[in-house]
N, C-alpha and C positions, 0 to 999 in steps of 0.2 A: 873188863874195860871201864875206864873212868867215865863218869857222867859228864856229858858236854855242858859247858856253861851256857846260861841264857843271856844273850846280849841283845840290847835294843839299839838300833841305828836311827838316830834323829838327823834328818837331812835339812840343810838350809840353803843349798844351791852351790854357787862358786864354780871354779874351773874344773873341779873333780866331776862336776855334772855338765861340763861344757862340751859343745860340738862345733865342728868346722866342716867345710865342704871338701877339704883335702887332708890326706894323712900327713902331709908335710907342713900343714898350717899349725903353728904354735903361738901365733900372735894374731889378734883380730878375729877370734872365734866368738861364738855365742855362749856366754856363760849361763849357768843355772838352767840348762835346757832339759836335763834328764831327771826323772823322778827317783825317789828312793827305791821303788820296786825295780826299776831298770838298773840302778847301781848295784843292787844285790844280785840281780840276774847275771850281770857281767862278770861277777867274781863267784862262780858256783863253788869254788874250793872252800869258801868260808863256812859253807854248810857242813864240811867235814870236821871243823874245829869248834863249832858253836851252834846252838839253836838260835836262829836269827829271826827277829821281827823288825819292822821298820815303820817309821812315821815321818811324814813330810811336815816340818814345822813352818817353813816358808821357803820360797824359791827365788833367791836374789843373788846378784853379785855382792861380795861382802863389803864393798865400799858403801853400800846402802844399809848396813847394819845400824841399828839404833837402840836407844834405851828401852823402848817398849818391847822389842824383840828379846833383849837380854832378860827383862823381867819375866816374860813368858817362858823363855828357855830355862831360866833358873828354877822357876816353879815346876816345870815339867820334869826336869832332871831329878829334883828332890822327890817329887811324887813317884817316879819310876823306881828310884833306889830305895824308897821306903817299903817296896814290895819284896818280900823274901824270895820270890821266884825270879827276880831280876838280879843277875850277878855283876853286870856292868853296862855302861852306856858308851856308845861311840857317836860322835857328832861330826858329820861331814860339813865342811865350811870352806868358803873362799879364803885364799891366803892373804888378801890385802889387810883384813882386820882380824885374822884368826888369833893372833897373840892377845888381842884385847878381849875378845869373847872368852878365850881360855882363862885369862887372869880374872875376869869377872866371876866366872864359874868357880875358879880356884878359891875365891873368897866367900861365896854364898852357898856352895853345895854342902849339905849337912850329912855326909856319909863317908865311910872309910872305903867304900867300893870304888873300883876304878872308873874314871871318866876320861875318855880319850878324844881329843879333837884332832881331826885329820883333814888334809886337803890334797891338792895336786898343783903342780906348776905347768902341766900340759893338759890340754883337753882330752876327753875320752877317745876321740877319733884319731889322735896322733899316733903315728907308728911307734913312737917312743913314750907313749902315755905312762905316767907314773902313778896315776890314781889307783888302778887295780891293786898293785903291790902295796901301796900305802894303806889302802882300806883293809887288805888282808892283815897287814902288820897291826893295824889298829884293833882288829878283832882279836888277834893273838894277845895283844897287850891288855885289852879290856877283860879277857877271860883268864888272865894270869893272877895267881895268888901273890906273886911277887910285886904286883902293881897296887895292891891294897895299901891304904894309909900313905900313899905318895902324893895325894892331892890330884889336881887335874893335870893331865899329861898331854903333850903334843908329840905325835910321831910322824916324821917325814924322812924319806930316804934312808930307812932302816935305823934311824937314830931317835932316841927317846929324850925329850926335853921336859923340864918343869915349866908350867905355864908362867911362873914368875920371871924366868930368865930368858925365855925364847923370844927371838925377834926375826922378822924377815929381813934378809941382808942382800938380796939380789932381786932384780926385776924379772929374771928369766931362768936362772940356773936351777937344775933339779935339786941341788943341795942348798937352796936359798935360805933355809932356816938354820940359825946358829944361836949360841948362848954366849955372847962376847964376854971374855974375861972370866966367866964362871963355869962354862963348859956344860956338855950334855950329861944327863943322868946315866945313860947306858945305851944299849943297842938291841935290836932284834936280829937273831941269827938262828936259822933252822927251827923256826916256830917257838923259840924260847926268848923270853925277855930277860936280858942280863943287866942288872943294875950295879953301878960302881960307886954311887954316892947318893945322898939323901937330899930332898928339896930343902931350900932355905925358908925360914920365916914361918909364921902361923898360917894355916890354911884349913879348909874344909871343917872337920869336926872341932878343930882348935881355933877357928875363926869366930870372932865376936859378931860377924855379919851373917854367919851361916844359920843362926837360930832366930834372926830378926825377921819381922814381917815388913818387907820393903815394898811399899806401894808406889813409890815414885822416886826418881833420881834428879838431883838438882842440876842446874846448868853450870858446867865447868869447861873452860876453854884453854887452849894452848897458844901462847905467843912465842915467836921464834926470834932468836938473837942472830945478828950478823953485823958486819962492818957498816957503819953509818945508819944503824937502825934508829927509827924514831919511836915516839910514844903513841902513835896513831892507833895501832891495833889494840894496845892495852886500854886506851881510853874508850875505844869503841866497845870492847867487851864489857868494860865497867858500866857503860851507858845503856847496855842492852841486856841487863839482867843476869850477868855472870855472878855466881856465888863463890867461885874459885877460879884462879888463874894459875896455870902451870907456865913458868917461863923456861923455855929451852935455851939456856944461855950458852955462850961460847965457853970453851975451856971448862973450868971448875964451876960452871953456872954463873959466869961473870956477867955483870950488869954495867951498862954505860950510865953516865950521869942522868941523861934524859929518862932512860928506862927506870932507874932507881926512883926518880921523882914520881914517875907515873905509877909505879907499883906501890909506893908509899901513899899516894893519893887514893889508890884503889883500896888499900888496907884501911885507911881512915873511913871509908864507906862500909866497912865490915866484910869486904871481900877477902877470902883466904888466899894467900900468895905462897906458892911452892916453887923453890928454885930447883930446876933439873938441868940437864945439859944436852946439847945437840951432838956431843962427841960420839956416843954410841956405847960406851962402857966406862966404868970407873965410879968411884964414890964421890958424891958431892959433899964437901966438907962444910959442916956448920961453922959459921963465923970465920970462914976461910977467906974468900974473896969479898965477902959482904958481912957487915955486922948484923947478923940475923936476929940476935937478941934485941938489939936496939930497934930494929925495924919491924919486929914481930913477924918475921918470915919463917917458913918451914923449908927444910932441905929434903930432897927426894931419896936420900940414901943411894942405893945402886939402881933404882928404878928409872927406866927411860921415860921421856915425857908422856907417852901414851899410856904406859902402865901407871905412872904417877897420877894421871887423870882418873883412872879407874879407882884407885885406892882413895883418892880425895872425894870422888862421887859418893862412895859408900861411907866414908868417915863423916861426911856432912849430913848424912841421914841420922846421925847419932849425936854429934857435937860440933860446936864452933870454937871450942877452946883450943888455942894454938899449941899449948904445951901438950895437951892430950893427943892432938893430931900428930905432932912431931913424934911422940912416943909410938903411935900407930905406924908411922913410916919406918921406925927402927925395928918394930916387932914383926912387920909383914914384908 
């Protein structure tokens, strides 16, 4: 009989740890109510596929996730994976910002061992609760040799995603997580992780951020494009300490005249400007809709605004050179 892998579950709260008064309640429940010990007890089958231990990192709905928790979580994951007796890590997380935490870890974890982020769209008390199966799949994935060197993974609804491409695409459906345009990496079926493609970009042991001692993260904000948009939000961010602004433009990261002027003014103050798109998928072309060379802007490649923010946060801990940061966006 093969030796069972040693998997550590780090819990942060979220819907997977949520409870409600009724089995039919899937909206308006109490998030982050259950502890990691209870989550493990509710899925005793995971003890048949791995040696499990758990630690409660924090107990919050994931809309309250912040930089300080990310720093703590990254440090803890690296510490655990440096232990030869730990084969993989599972992180339970609320779905609202799960893709952001996963991508942050994708860039700062310095290990080839599997790290899997998992959540649920329905509370634990729902008759159709998806958390137990998702957690079981996460343990399968974290214990799989196939998942090594794949970076940080998200598994939801039997589907495996790279942290770079995954995003939440529905407010309530069980299959809310997708990788628009680029697709899933694979699937979990019958306790086996099946991979059909490799993750894009540099990550984990190949990431320049994985070996860095990150003590703090700068303030980076996102401004949103829409018809009749004004420069008010950009000016406010610039006036209140932003070191970088991601602009979620229309179409191919398009900018109105007022927004262009506001972003150019921000750039003159030393603020790094990245053009992304609100569209949800696709490549933002450099010097396409905007003369990025002339304005000294950066384009986000295929990263959505929230992922672009994570990458810029980390890039700014090392450099403010826009040519170097643009290359980082192409490489990651």
